[in-house]
C-alpha positions, 0 to 999 in steps of 0.5 A: 398465466396467473400474476405475480403476488400482490404483496411483498411479505417477510419470508416470501418464498420466491427465491426458493420456488425452484427447490419447493417445486421438487415437492409439488405432487403430480396428483392431488385434489385440493391445495391448502395454504394455512399461512398464505402470506404473499401466496408466492407458492399459490401463484407459482403453482397456478403458473405451472397449470398445476391448479387447473380443476383443483380446489384451493383453500388460502387462509391466515390469521392476519385480518389485514392481509385477508381483508385486503385480499377480499376487498381486492377480490370483490371491489377491485376498481374501488381499491385501484381508485384509492391507490391511484390517489395515494400514489399521486400524493406520495410522489408529491409528499414522499416520506412525510406523506408515508407517515401521514398515511401510517399514523393519521389514516391507517392505524386509526382507521383499522383500530376503529374497524377492529373495535366495531367488528369485535372479532378479527374474522369479522374485521377481515370480512368487512375490510373497506377498499380505502383501508386495503389501498392503504395497506398495499401503499404501506407495503410498497413504500415501507421498509422491505415490505414488512408487516409488523405490529407493536405491542399495542397492535399498531402498524409501526414499519418505517418508510423505505428508501425507494426512488420511484416505488411501483404503487398502483399498477391497475392491470396487475391489481385486476389480474390478482382480483380475477385470480382470487375470484375463480370459483375454486379459490376460497380465501378465509380468516382461519387459524392454522390448526382449523385449516389443517384439521380439515386436511387429509387424503388427496390434499397438498398442504404448504405451510410457511409459518413465521420462522423460529428465530435463529437469535433472540433479536432475529424474530419477525413473527409479529405479523399479528399482535399475538406473535408466533411463539415456540408453543405455536411451533409445537402446535403446528408440528402436531397438526402437521403430523396429524394431517400426514397420518390422514393422508395429506401430502405436506410441505413445511418451510422454517428456519434451521433453529435447533428447536425446529430440527428437534420437533420435526426430527422427533419419532412421531414426525418421522413415523408420519413420513416427515423428513428434513432437508437443509437448503441454502437461502438468503436473509433479505430483511435486516436493518443492516445490509451487511447482515443480509446474506446466505443462511440455511432453511429447512424444508420438512415434508412427507412428499418424495422429492421429484427429480429436477429433470422431471420438474423442469419439463413440466414447468417449461411446458406450462410456460410455453402453453401460457405464452402461446395462448395469452388470451385463454384463461388458465382455468384453475 
């Protein structure tokens, strides 16, 4: 059974997995995620056995995210050793230690890496184990697991309020590393339009882009210094429509902002087979607990929704098989 995701991530899809599972096609040759984030859908598909024998392409343009995944994939023991030290020192120093790691270690270290590399893709490829450990540490001890950059490109998420956060879990880290090392899994720093341009017949594509804000103050798109604006949402729609026309089966998650309903309700999107479905979700990230609550999100897809009674037995069967054969690799 593949492990749970490594990182918490804004807009992570764990709460919507049961709904998204209705869109998992029974037959496809390759799984593609252009905005991998925490990879919740990737790990969920793996847990059902749906990725066995199929190629997987995971991509994003956050060099820290991709760099962290590559570092853990290739040097798990080095990342674990660094993270164990951070966990020990955090227990002694608490919030003060969090800000020391964020401001004195992480931000200067990543700025040096980006400057030396000259390109975000090279920085991701060269991401060192200690920086990966710091990113995991900040993710597990920062406010709601956010990754946010200010206008200068510096990580600026405040400390979270946790009594005893799980920081270093060696077995979980090794399981994630082993999952990423499977020969059919590729992890790449790559823009979404390049990833989608290669998608076509036989591919199952899941897109979870930064959501279009419902209000002027609700955007959490600053997972890169450039952000993700309305023009990027339009480019994504065009890339998704083109992939659908080439035969890819595509699922897109987004907010219920009017601009998203408009572009995916347009004639070219409907002609490509895309349909919009509104689903209930829960807003999990807000500085005020009272502002967290039920919202509607959109699932846009050209995949015919499977009946729930067809989805659940398949998932239950995969779970039962995994429980009965814990020592056997899942094989995907």
